[in-house]
C-alpha positions as CSV (number, residue, x, y, z in Angstrom):
1,X,180.3,111.7,136.1
2,X,178.5,110.6,132.9
3,X,180.5,109.1,130.1
4,X,180.2,110.1,126.4
5,X,178.1,107.1,125.5
6,X,175.3,108.3,127.9
7,X,174.9,111.4,125.7
8,X,174.4,109.3,122.5
9,X,172.2,106.7,124.2
10,X,169.8,109.5,125.4
11,X,169.2,110.5,121.8
12,X,167.5,107.2,121.2
13,X,164.7,105.7,123.2
14,X,166.2,103.6,126.0
15,X,163.4,101.0,125.7
16,X,163.9,100.6,122.0
17,X,165.1,97.2,120.8
18,X,168.4,97.5,118.8
19,X,168.0,97.2,115.1
20,X,170.0,94.7,113.0
21,X,172.8,96.5,111.3
22,X,172.6,94.7,108.0
23,X,168.8,94.7,107.3
24,X,166.5,97.7,107.0
25,X,163.4,97.6,109.3
26,X,160.2,99.1,107.9
27,X,159.0,102.0,110.0
28,X,159.3,105.8,110.5
29,X,162.6,107.6,111.1
30,X,164.2,111.1,111.4
31,X,167.2,111.9,109.1
32,X,169.3,114.9,108.3
33,X,169.8,115.7,104.6
34,X,172.7,118.1,105.2
35,X,175.1,118.8,108.0
36,X,173.5,121.0,110.7
37,X,170.2,120.6,108.9
38,X,166.8,119.9,110.5
39,X,165.6,116.4,111.3
40,X,163.4,115.3,108.5
41,X,160.7,112.6,108.7
42,X,161.4,109.4,106.6
43,X,159.5,106.2,106.1
44,X,160.8,102.8,105.0
45,X,158.1,100.6,103.5
46,X,158.1,96.9,102.4
47,X,155.0,95.9,100.6
48,X,154.8,92.6,98.9
49,X,158.6,92.2,99.1
50,X,159.2,95.6,97.4
51,X,161.1,98.2,99.3
52,X,160.5,102.0,99.0
53,X,161.6,105.1,100.9
54,X,159.7,108.3,101.5
55,X,161.6,111.3,102.8
56,X,159.6,114.4,103.8
57,X,156.5,113.1,102.1
58,X,158.2,112.5,98.8
59,X,158.7,109.0,97.4
60,X,162.4,108.8,96.6
61,X,162.1,106.3,93.6
62,X,160.5,103.2,92.4
63,X,160.1,100.2,94.7
64,X,162.9,97.7,94.5
65,X,163.1,94.0,95.4
66,X,166.5,94.5,97.1
67,X,166.2,96.9,100.1
68,X,169.5,98.8,99.5
69,X,168.7,99.4,95.9
70,X,165.7,101.6,96.9
71,X,166.5,105.2,96.4
72,X,167.1,107.1,99.7
73,X,167.6,103.9,101.7
74,X,171.2,104.9,102.6
75,X,169.8,108.0,104.5
76,X,166.7,106.5,106.0
77,X,168.4,103.3,107.1
78,X,170.7,105.3,109.4
79,X,168.0,107.5,110.8
80,X,166.7,107.6,114.4
81,X,163.5,105.5,114.7
82,X,160.5,107.4,115.9
83,X,156.8,106.6,116.6
84,X,154.2,107.2,113.8
85,X,152.7,110.2,115.7
86,X,156.1,112.0,115.7
87,X,156.5,111.2,112.0
88,X,153.1,112.7,111.2
89,X,153.7,115.8,113.4
90,X,157.1,116.6,111.8
91,X,155.7,115.9,108.3
92,X,153.2,118.8,108.9
93,X,156.0,121.2,109.6
94,X,157.2,121.2,105.9
95,X,154.2,123.4,105.0
96,X,155.0,126.2,107.5
97,X,156.7,129.1,105.8
98,X,160.1,130.0,107.4
99,X,160.3,126.7,109.3
100,X,163.6,124.8,108.9
101,X,161.7,121.7,107.7
102,X,160.4,123.8,104.8
103,X,163.9,123.9,103.3
104,X,165.5,120.6,104.4
105,X,168.4,120.9,102.0
106,X,169.8,123.9,103.9
107,X,171.6,124.0,107.2
108,X,169.7,125.7,110.0
109,X,170.9,129.3,110.4
110,X,169.9,130.4,113.9
111,X,170.4,134.0,113.0
112,X,167.5,133.8,110.5
113,X,164.9,132.0,112.7
114,X,162.3,134.5,114.0
115,X,162.0,135.0,117.7
116,X,158.7,133.7,119.1
């Protein structure tokens, strides 16, 4: 019988190195903006010691020298790390009308999603 932690471990890549819990790591992530909302692509960047966060292709604020002062870091820091290709693929979904990623601030209503 599988224990509950197996379910949560399977959400992340098993070969992924654990991240430090007190320092953001530059890279690409998936985050939820609202409960039961879609997974939205996010990117944490550190260029020249200045930290910035981009969520769904939109820069969240000016770059900051302290990582946790960057706007949006609280959401992106807790996200699920994904490869660059997955980030790019999901970023393209925001332009598809009717796709849940087109309205990331609303929970997914499965009664409103068209049947394929």
